[in-house]
N, CA, C and O of each residue as an XYZ file, in Angstrom:
692
protein
N      35.639      7.946     -9.312
C      34.501      8.819     -9.187
C      33.978      8.733     -7.755
O      33.851      7.648     -7.189
N      33.681      9.886     -7.189
C      33.083      9.956     -5.858
C      31.650     10.439     -5.987
O      31.347     11.332     -6.779
N      30.783      9.840     -5.206
C      29.395     10.298     -5.180
C      29.318     11.658     -4.504
O      30.032     11.929     -3.539
N      28.444     12.506     -5.022
C      28.165     13.777     -4.360
C      27.432     13.478     -3.053
O      26.691     12.498     -2.973
N      27.627     14.300     -2.039
C      26.961     14.036     -0.761
C      25.441     14.191     -0.828
O      24.720     13.680      0.028
N      24.973     14.885     -1.829
C      23.539     15.092     -1.993
C      23.080     14.359     -3.248
O      23.593     14.605     -4.340
N      22.122     13.465     -3.091
C      21.633     12.674     -4.218
C      20.148     12.938     -4.452
O      19.340     12.873     -3.526
N      19.803     13.237     -5.701
C      18.410     13.353     -6.118
C      17.965     11.937     -6.453
O      18.270     11.420     -7.528
N      17.241     11.313     -5.528
C      16.906      9.896     -5.687
C      15.710      9.675     -6.605
O      15.579      8.607     -7.202
N      14.838     10.673     -6.725
C      13.693     10.550     -7.628
C      13.059     11.921     -7.785
O      13.197     12.780     -6.914
N      12.366     12.122     -8.890
C      11.575     13.338     -9.086
C      10.497     13.046    -10.105
O      10.608     12.118    -10.907
N       9.454     13.853    -10.060
C       8.377     13.711    -11.031
C       7.617     15.013    -11.174
O       7.692     15.900    -10.324
N       6.884     15.103    -12.272
C       6.030     16.255    -12.567
C       4.673     15.984    -11.948
O       4.098     14.915    -12.152
N       4.153     16.949    -11.189
C       2.798     16.786    -10.658
C       1.789     17.605    -11.453
O       0.589     17.335    -11.394
N       2.267     18.611    -12.201
C       1.367     19.381    -13.065
C       2.202     20.109    -14.108
O       3.285     20.618    -13.819
N       1.674     20.147    -15.326
C       2.309     20.935    -16.388
C       1.215     21.484    -17.295
O       0.267     20.787    -17.658
N       1.378     22.751    -17.646
C       0.457     23.393    -18.570
C       1.263     24.360    -19.437
O       1.985     25.214    -18.924
N       1.133     24.216    -20.733
C       1.804     25.104    -21.679
C       0.754     25.573    -22.677
O       0.051     24.758    -23.276
N       0.649     26.888    -22.856
C      -0.315     27.443    -23.801
C       0.401     28.367    -24.774
O       1.045     29.334    -24.368
N       0.283     28.063    -26.059
C       0.822     28.943    -27.096
C      -0.042     30.196    -27.145
O      -1.266     30.121    -27.034
N       0.594     31.333    -27.310
C      -0.121     32.607    -27.333
C      -0.500     32.971    -28.765
O       0.371     33.109    -29.624
N      -1.783     33.126    -29.018
C      -2.275     33.383    -30.373
C      -1.810     34.729    -30.910
O      -1.772     34.925    -32.124
N      -1.453     35.668    -30.023
C      -1.008     36.983    -30.491
C       0.519     37.078    -30.596
O       1.055     38.158    -30.842
N       1.213     35.966    -30.413
C       2.666     35.975    -30.543
C       3.043     36.221    -31.999
O       2.478     35.608    -32.905
N       3.989     37.111    -32.217
C       4.460     37.440    -33.565
C       5.841     36.823    -33.766
O       6.837     37.382    -33.306
N       5.914     35.667    -34.454
C       7.212     34.996    -34.623
C       8.251     35.826    -35.367
O       9.452     35.636    -35.169
N       7.802     36.744    -36.223
C       8.751     37.552    -36.993
C       9.322     38.707    -36.172
O      10.333     39.296    -36.556
N       8.691     39.035    -35.056
C       9.189     40.098    -34.173
C      10.111     39.476    -33.128
O      10.036     38.275    -32.864
N      10.974     40.288    -32.537
C      11.871     39.743    -31.504
C      11.082     39.241    -30.291
O      10.075     39.825    -29.890
N      11.577     38.141    -29.725
C      11.020     37.680    -28.455
C      11.397     38.707    -27.392
O      12.420     39.384    -27.498
N      10.570     38.810    -26.383
C      10.855     39.775    -25.327
C      11.046     39.068    -23.984
O      10.512     39.488    -22.958
N      11.806     38.009    -24.022
C      12.135     37.278    -22.803
C      13.382     37.938    -22.233
O      14.497     37.441    -22.394
N      13.172     39.072    -21.561
C      14.270     39.896    -21.082
C      14.284     39.939    -19.556
O      13.557     39.185    -18.909
N      15.102     40.812    -18.981
C      15.238     40.900    -17.530
C      13.890     41.214    -16.876
O      13.545     40.617    -15.856
N      13.135     42.136    -17.451
C      11.819     42.473    -16.886
C      10.905     41.250    -16.868
O      10.188     41.016    -15.895
N      10.935     40.479    -17.946
C      10.121     39.260    -18.013
C      10.600     38.249    -16.981
O       9.786     37.627    -16.298
N      11.912     38.080    -16.861
C      12.466     37.134    -15.887
C      12.094     37.511    -14.461
O      11.879     36.636    -13.622
N      12.016     38.813    -14.180
C      11.634     39.246    -12.840
C      10.187     38.888    -12.529
O       9.814     38.794    -11.360
N       9.371     38.689    -13.553
C       7.971     38.311    -13.349
C       7.756     36.806    -13.430
O       6.641     36.327    -13.220
N       8.805     36.060    -13.731
C       8.735     34.605    -13.749
C       8.681     34.117    -12.304
O       9.583     34.398    -11.515
N       7.635     33.395    -11.963
C       7.505     32.872    -10.605
C       8.309     31.583    -10.484
O       8.079     30.625    -11.223
N       9.238     31.568     -9.559
C       9.993     30.360     -9.225
C       9.902     30.216     -7.713
O      10.438     31.034     -6.966
N       9.222     29.174     -7.276
C       9.018     28.952     -5.850
C       9.502     27.554     -5.494
O       9.106     26.572     -6.121
N      10.354     27.471     -4.490
C      10.887     26.177     -4.037
C      10.713     26.047     -2.537
O      10.877     27.007     -1.784
N      10.379     24.846     -2.127
C      10.253     24.540     -0.701
C      10.997     23.234     -0.425
O      10.944     22.294     -1.218
N      11.692     23.194      0.716
C      12.443     22.008      1.131
C      11.910     21.560      2.480
O      11.936     22.318      3.450
N      11.430     20.337      2.537
C      10.782     19.825      3.741
C      11.497     18.551      4.194
O      11.616     17.601      3.420
N      11.976     18.525      5.449
C      12.614     17.300      5.948
C      11.597     16.165      6.068
O      10.445     16.386      6.440
N      12.037     14.963      5.752
C      11.191     13.774      5.902
C      11.110     13.441      7.391
O      12.128     13.387      8.081
N       9.907     13.223      7.869
C       9.726     12.944      9.297
C      10.185     11.541      9.684
O      10.493     11.289     10.849
N      10.233     10.632      8.720
C      10.565      9.238      9.021
C      12.024      8.879      8.761
O      12.581      8.012      9.435
N      12.646      9.543      7.785
C      13.999      9.165      7.396
C      14.952     10.334      7.606
O      14.752     11.417      7.054
N      15.978     10.112      8.398
C      16.962     11.149      8.677
C      17.703     11.529      7.393
O      18.045     10.667      6.583
N      17.944     12.817      7.223
C      18.687     13.374      6.085
C      18.034     13.073      4.735
O      18.718     13.003      3.714
N      16.727     12.898      4.734
C      15.956     12.783      3.493
C      15.017     13.983      3.456
O      14.429     14.361      4.469
N      14.885     14.579      2.264
C      14.104     15.794      2.115
C      13.219     15.698      0.875
O      13.559     15.042     -0.109
N      12.082     16.368      0.954
C      11.205     16.526     -0.196
C      11.336     17.972     -0.653
O      11.240     18.898      0.153
N      11.555     18.158     -1.945
C      11.674     19.496     -2.512
C      10.538     19.678     -3.513
O      10.327     18.839     -4.389
N       9.813     20.781     -3.372
C       8.785     21.113     -4.355
C       9.253     22.340     -5.125
O       9.879     23.240     -4.564
N       8.942     22.362     -6.412
C       9.352     23.467     -7.273
C       8.197     23.832     -8.181
O       7.606     22.968     -8.828
N       7.879     25.113     -8.227
C       6.880     25.649     -9.156
C       7.559     26.703    -10.008
O       8.253     27.579     -9.491
N       7.357     26.616    -11.319
C       7.833     27.627    -12.257
C       6.618     28.051    -13.060
O       5.943     27.217    -13.664
N       6.338     29.353    -13.067
C       5.130     29.831    -13.742
C       5.419     31.131    -14.485
O       5.970     32.079    -13.925
N       5.036     31.152    -15.753
C       5.139     32.358    -16.575
C       3.731     32.740    -17.007
O       3.112     32.048    -17.815
N       3.235     33.835    -16.469
C       1.924     34.346    -16.866
C       2.067     35.254    -18.075
O       3.167     35.671    -18.439
N       0.954     35.541    -18.672
C       0.909     36.497    -19.785
C       1.306     37.870    -19.245
O       0.859     38.279    -18.174
N       2.141     38.568    -19.990
C       2.552     39.915    -19.626
C       2.089     40.845    -20.739
O       2.560     40.766    -21.873
N       1.181     41.703    -20.400
C       0.607     42.628    -21.385
C       1.707     43.433    -22.069
O       2.566     44.020    -21.411
N       1.666     43.451    -23.405
C       2.622     44.221    -24.184
C       3.922     43.499    -24.492
O       4.774     44.056    -25.184
N       4.103     42.286    -24.006
C       5.323     41.512    -24.271
C       5.049     40.459    -25.335
O       4.006     39.806    -25.316
N       5.977     40.297    -26.251
C       5.865     39.295    -27.316
C       6.483     37.988    -26.817
O       7.672     37.730    -27.011
N       5.651     37.174    -26.173
C       6.096     35.910    -25.599
C       5.333     34.765    -26.252
O       4.115     34.850    -26.407
N       6.027     33.694    -26.639
C       5.362     32.617    -27.372
C       4.429     31.754    -26.519
O       3.453     31.210    -27.035
N       4.717     31.623    -25.225
C       3.948     30.707    -24.381
C       3.739     31.291    -22.990
O       4.528     32.110    -22.518
N       2.672     30.859    -22.348
C       2.551     30.949    -20.896
C       2.603     29.507    -20.409
O       2.174     28.591    -21.111
N       3.124     29.312    -19.214
C       3.285     27.942    -18.739
C       3.317     27.890    -17.222
O       3.553     28.892    -16.546
N       3.074     26.707    -16.715
C       3.244     26.406    -15.303
C       3.702     24.959    -15.191
O       3.136     24.060    -15.813
N       4.721     24.759    -14.396
C       5.258     23.423    -14.144
C       5.450     23.279    -12.642
O       6.058     24.133    -11.998
N       4.926     22.192    -12.094
C       5.119     21.886    -10.675
C       5.756     20.511    -10.574
O       5.307     19.554    -11.206
N       6.811     20.425     -9.768
C       7.567     19.186     -9.620
C       7.818     18.888     -8.147
O       7.775     19.775     -7.294
N       8.079     17.620     -7.877
C       8.483     17.164     -6.559
C       9.729     16.304     -6.738
O       9.808     15.494     -7.661
N      10.689     16.486     -5.854
C      11.902     15.682     -5.875
C      12.231     15.184     -4.481
O      11.828     15.783     -3.483
N      12.966     14.083     -4.420
C      13.372     13.493     -3.151
C      14.896     13.469     -3.096
O      15.558     12.937     -3.987
N      15.431     14.053     -2.038
C      16.869     14.184     -1.883
C      17.349     13.447     -0.641
O      16.694     13.461      0.402
N      18.501     12.804     -0.771
C      19.143     12.133      0.343
C      20.507     12.771      0.553
O      21.285     12.926     -0.388
N      20.790     13.138      1.800
C      22.099     13.680      2.148
C      22.920     12.548      2.724
O      22.635     12.067      3.821
N      23.937     12.118      1.996
C      24.685     10.915      2.342
C      25.879     11.145      3.256
O      26.319     10.227      3.948
N      26.402     12.357      3.261
C      27.611     12.622      4.051
C      27.331     12.500      5.545
O      26.242     12.819      6.021
N      28.322     12.038      6.255
C      28.214     11.877      7.713
C      28.924     13.037      8.399
O      29.751     13.722      7.798
N      28.592     13.240      9.648
C      29.266     14.226     10.495
C      29.119     15.671     10.018
O      30.030     16.478     10.207
N      28.015     15.998      9.419
C      27.731     17.383      9.048
C      26.750     17.941     10.073
O      25.894     17.220     10.585
N      26.882     19.217     10.363
C      25.934     19.873     11.259
C      24.596     20.009     10.548
O      24.550     20.222      9.336
N      23.506     19.885     11.303
C      22.181     19.927     10.709
C      21.928     21.234      9.966
O      21.292     21.229      8.912
N      22.415     22.352     10.500
C      22.248     23.649      9.838
C      22.920     23.689      8.476
O      22.386     24.263      7.527
N      24.098     23.076      8.386
C      24.823     23.050      7.109
C      24.136     22.109      6.120
O      24.099     22.394      4.922
N      23.595     20.996      6.605
C      22.838     20.092      5.732
C      21.640     20.822      5.160
O      21.383     20.754      3.958
N      20.898     21.527      6.020
C      19.715     22.268      5.568
C      20.097     23.300      4.513
O      19.393     23.464      3.516
N      21.215     23.995      4.731
C      21.679     25.003      3.756
C      22.002     24.341      2.412
O      21.632     24.867      1.362
N      22.684     23.205      2.435
C      23.008     22.495      1.198
C      21.735     22.060      0.460
O      21.650     22.157     -0.764
N      20.763     21.586      1.217
C      19.491     21.163      0.616
C      18.786     22.351     -0.017
O      18.303     22.254     -1.145
N      18.720     23.477      0.698
C      17.986     24.648      0.204
C      18.627     25.279     -1.024
O      17.937     25.905     -1.828
N      19.931     25.124     -1.177
C      20.618     25.656     -2.361
C      20.608     24.638     -3.499
O      20.196     24.953     -4.615
N      21.056     23.432     -3.216
C      21.279     22.444     -4.268
C      20.038     21.655     -4.664
O      19.910     21.257     -5.822
N      19.126     21.421     -3.733
C      17.909     20.675     -4.058
C      17.093     21.349     -5.155
O      16.822     20.729     -6.184
N      16.692     22.612     -4.959
C      15.951     23.301     -6.014
C      16.767     23.456     -7.305
O      16.209     23.433     -8.402
N      18.085     23.614     -7.168
C      18.938     23.741     -8.360
C      18.885     22.474     -9.204
O      18.806     22.543    -10.431
N      18.928     21.316     -8.548
C      18.850     20.040     -9.272
C      17.501     19.905     -9.975
O      17.439     19.512    -11.140
N      16.431     20.228     -9.270
C      15.094     20.132     -9.879
C      14.930     21.148    -10.998
O      14.297     20.854    -12.013
N      15.494     22.345    -10.825
C      15.365     23.380    -11.849
C      16.005     22.930    -13.158
O      15.477     23.205    -14.235
N      17.138     22.240    -13.069
C      17.780     21.725    -14.286
C      16.872     20.756    -15.023
O      16.762     20.805    -16.248
N      16.219     19.871    -14.269
C      15.265     18.935    -14.888
C      14.065     19.696    -15.446
O      13.574     19.378    -16.528
N      13.597     20.697    -14.709
C      12.441     21.485    -15.151
C      12.725     22.231    -16.455
O      11.855     22.319    -17.322
N      13.935     22.766    -16.597
C      14.309     23.455    -17.842
C      14.147     22.518    -19.042
O      13.610     22.904    -20.080
N      14.620     21.290    -18.878
C      14.539     20.330    -19.974
C      13.094     19.903    -20.252
O      12.712     19.722    -21.408
N      12.304     19.743    -19.209
C      10.897     19.368    -19.385
C      10.149     20.470    -20.122
O       9.386     20.187    -21.045
N      10.360     21.730    -19.722
C       9.700     22.847    -20.407
C      10.212     22.995    -21.837
O       9.442     23.309    -22.745
N      11.487     22.773    -22.033
C      12.048     22.853    -23.389
C      11.401     21.799    -24.291
O      11.047     22.085    -25.435
N      11.250     20.581    -23.768
C      10.633     19.509    -24.553
C       9.160     19.817    -24.831
O       8.682     19.617    -25.948
N       8.445     20.301    -23.815
C       7.014     20.592    -23.987
C       6.788     21.733    -24.972
O       5.924     21.631    -25.842
N       7.549     22.818    -24.849
C       7.370     23.937    -25.774
C       7.926     23.592    -27.154
O       7.471     24.141    -28.157
N       8.888     22.705    -27.214
C       9.454     22.277    -28.496
C       8.440     21.577    -29.379
O       8.618     21.518    -30.595
N       7.390     21.051    -28.794
C       6.317     20.417    -29.564
C       5.243     21.427    -29.936
O       4.261     21.073    -30.588
N       5.417     22.685    -29.529
C       4.445     23.738    -29.829
C       4.746     24.416    -31.157
O       5.753     24.119    -31.798
N       3.881     25.318    -31.564
C       4.015     25.956    -32.885
C       5.170     26.949    -32.996
O       5.565     27.302    -34.107
N       5.722     27.409    -31.864
C       6.748     28.451    -31.920
C       8.127     27.964    -31.499
O       9.033     28.775    -31.299
N       8.297     26.676    -31.363
C       9.602     26.129    -31.026
C       9.883     26.179    -29.538
O       9.082     26.696    -28.758
N      11.032     25.635    -29.151
C      11.325     25.470    -27.726
C      11.716     26.759    -27.016
O      12.299     27.669    -27.606
N      11.380     26.806    -25.740
C      11.836     27.861    -24.839
C      12.787     27.203    -23.855
O      12.453     26.194    -23.234
N      13.961     27.772    -23.719
C      14.934     27.285    -22.755
C      15.133     28.373    -21.711
O      15.680     29.439    -21.996
N      14.679     28.085    -20.503
C      14.843     29.054    -19.426
C      16.318     29.253    -19.123
O      17.107     28.318    -19.257
N      16.702     30.453    -18.720
C      18.111     30.664    -18.358
C      18.438     29.931    -17.061
O      17.561     29.675    -16.237
N      19.691     29.604    -16.900
C      20.131     29.000    -15.642
C      19.903     29.995    -14.519
O      19.886     31.207    -14.734
N      19.731     29.470    -13.334
C      19.497     30.335    -12.184
C      20.259     29.793    -10.990
O      20.854     28.717    -11.051
N      20.233     30.540     -9.922
C      20.875     30.089     -8.692
C      19.897     30.233     -7.533
O      19.066     31.141     -7.513
N      20.006     29.344     -6.592
C      19.212     29.419     -5.371
C      20.116     29.766     -4.188
O      19.705     29.679     -3.031
N      21.346     30.158     -4.497
C      22.320     30.535     -3.475
C      21.922     31.870     -2.866
O      21.565     32.811     -3.575
N      21.988     31.937     -1.554
C      21.745     33.191     -0.838
C      22.917     33.415      0.098
O      23.387     32.492      0.763
N      23.375     34.644      0.139
C      24.471     34.977      1.051
C      24.040     34.713      2.483
O      22.889     34.939      2.857
N      24.979     34.236      3.268
C      24.707     34.062      4.692
C      24.656     35.432      5.345
O      25.309     36.373      4.892
N      23.896     35.534      6.387
C      23.860     36.787      7.137
C      25.236     37.027      7.727
O      25.832     36.140      8.338
N      25.721     38.223      7.536
C      27.038     38.573      8.067
C      26.864     39.631      9.144
O      25.958     40.461      9.069
N      27.732     39.599     10.143
C      27.651     40.656     11.149
C      27.922     41.995     10.493
O      28.754     42.104      9.593
N      27.215     43.007     10.949
C      27.410     44.345     10.380
C      28.788     44.844     10.751
O      29.218     44.750     11.901
N      29.477     45.383      9.745
C      30.796     45.958     10.001
C      30.715     47.449      9.764
O      29.726     47.953      9.232
N      31.746     48.141     10.156
C      31.743     49.589      9.999
C      32.008     49.997      8.559
O      31.676     51.114      8.164
N      32.605     49.102      7.763
C      32.874     49.416      6.363
C      31.698     48.982      5.516
O      31.179     47.877      5.673
N      31.282     49.857      4.618
C      30.185     49.504      3.715
C      30.752     48.847      2.474
O      31.751     49.300      1.915
N      30.106     47.778      2.051
C      30.523     47.072      0.849
C      29.406     47.169     -0.167
O      28.230     47.249      0.186
N      29.783     47.161     -1.415
C      28.783     47.204     -2.475
C      27.986     45.913     -2.487
O      28.553     44.825     -2.387
N      26.685     46.032     -2.608
C      25.827     44.852     -2.705
C      25.223     44.745     -4.094
O      24.312     43.951     -4.323
N      25.728     45.541     -5.013
C      25.187     45.500     -6.365
C      25.664     44.261     -7.088
O      26.863     43.993     -7.175
N      24.725     43.523     -7.599
C      25.029     42.325     -8.384
C      23.834     42.073     -9.274
O      22.703     42.360     -8.880
N      24.054     41.542    -10.472
C      22.915     41.268    -11.337
C      22.002     40.219    -10.714
O      22.459     39.227    -10.146
N      20.694     40.467    -10.836
C      19.718     39.516    -10.315
C      19.542     38.346    -11.257
O      19.353     37.216    -10.806
N      19.598     38.586    -12.531
C      19.330     37.551    -13.525
C      20.318     37.690    -14.673
O      20.914     38.748    -14.879
N      20.472     36.637    -15.390
C      21.247     36.677    -16.618
C      20.499     37.544    -17.609
O      19.272     37.485    -17.683
N      21.217     38.343    -18.368
C      20.542     39.173    -19.356
C      20.531     38.532    -20.729
O      20.058     39.129    -21.695
N      21.053     37.315    -20.819
C      21.025     36.646    -22.113
C      19.601     36.254    -22.453
O      18.830     35.842    -21.587
N      19.264     36.389    -23.728
C      17.912     36.067    -24.168
C      17.820     34.595    -24.502
O      18.818     33.961    -24.845
N      16.619     34.055    -24.401
C      16.462     32.645    -24.748
C      16.571     32.499    -26.256
O      16.379     33.471    -26.986
N      16.873     31.317    -26.724
C      17.086     31.111    -28.155
C      15.869     31.516    -28.970
O      14.724     31.282    -28.581
N      16.147     32.120    -30.092
C      15.063     32.525    -30.990
C      14.435     31.307    -31.639
O      15.062     30.257    -31.779
N      13.218     31.469    -32.018
C      12.506     30.419    -32.734
C      13.174     30.234    -34.092
O      13.266     31.180    -34.875
N      13.631     29.043    -34.369
C      14.316     28.754    -35.626
C      13.364     28.209    -36.680
O      13.752     28.077    -37.841
N      12.149     27.893    -36.312
C      11.208     27.335    -37.274
C      10.755     28.404    -38.255
O      10.441     29.531    -37.873
N      10.728     28.035    -39.493
C      10.241     28.894    -40.571
C      11.020     30.199    -40.694
O      10.511     31.174    -41.247
N      12.235     30.226    -40.192
C      13.091     31.397    -40.353
C      14.376     30.927    -40.995
O      14.894     29.859    -40.669
N      14.882     31.723    -41.900
C      16.136     31.373    -42.543
C      17.239     32.248    -41.972
O      17.085     33.459    -41.814
N      18.348     31.602    -41.668
C      19.517     32.313    -41.184
C      20.206     32.984    -42.364
O      20.224     32.423    -43.459
N      20.771     34.168    -42.167
C      21.518     34.798    -43.257
C      22.741     33.957    -43.608
O      23.369     33.357    -42.736
N      23.062     33.923    -44.873
C      24.223     33.144    -45.323
C      25.491     33.757    -44.749
O      25.634     34.979    -44.697
N      26.401     32.906    -44.321
C      27.679     33.373    -43.797
C      28.773     33.051    -44.789
O      28.771     31.988    -45.411
N      29.717     33.985    -44.935
C      30.834     33.777    -45.874
C      31.879     32.918    -45.271
O      32.891     32.636    -45.912
């Protein structure tokens, strides 16, 4: 086994708030769709440590506000901080920064998904599992004379798992 060049050495929650929505209708379909995902606030910042070379602090905020007309079980906000160490030698500083900006928030987001799942799982409407996401951004490319399609899905269109509490699955043959 080889260690990854980027290590999440520690992380913690600095704030979490989950509120069950009293107007949520468990018998109706959840509306955690692409439109809802586009309104989900995900903000990440990567800050180099001033004292330790190749050490970074990553902050992550995930916030879902109430969306009028949407059947959503919870509104929530989670703020986290993580500490990353870049262990590889002989990398250019620009490439290290790029790796941190892509992978640092991705590592924290995975932990955040589980924290929100656990917190909402203790609520009246069951757990919410956020879809996986990416923090990858294409590098700027020199303009060429040929036009290329830039169409790509922004978010996964898969819906989060339905609330299984107090619902019976149809019998399967």
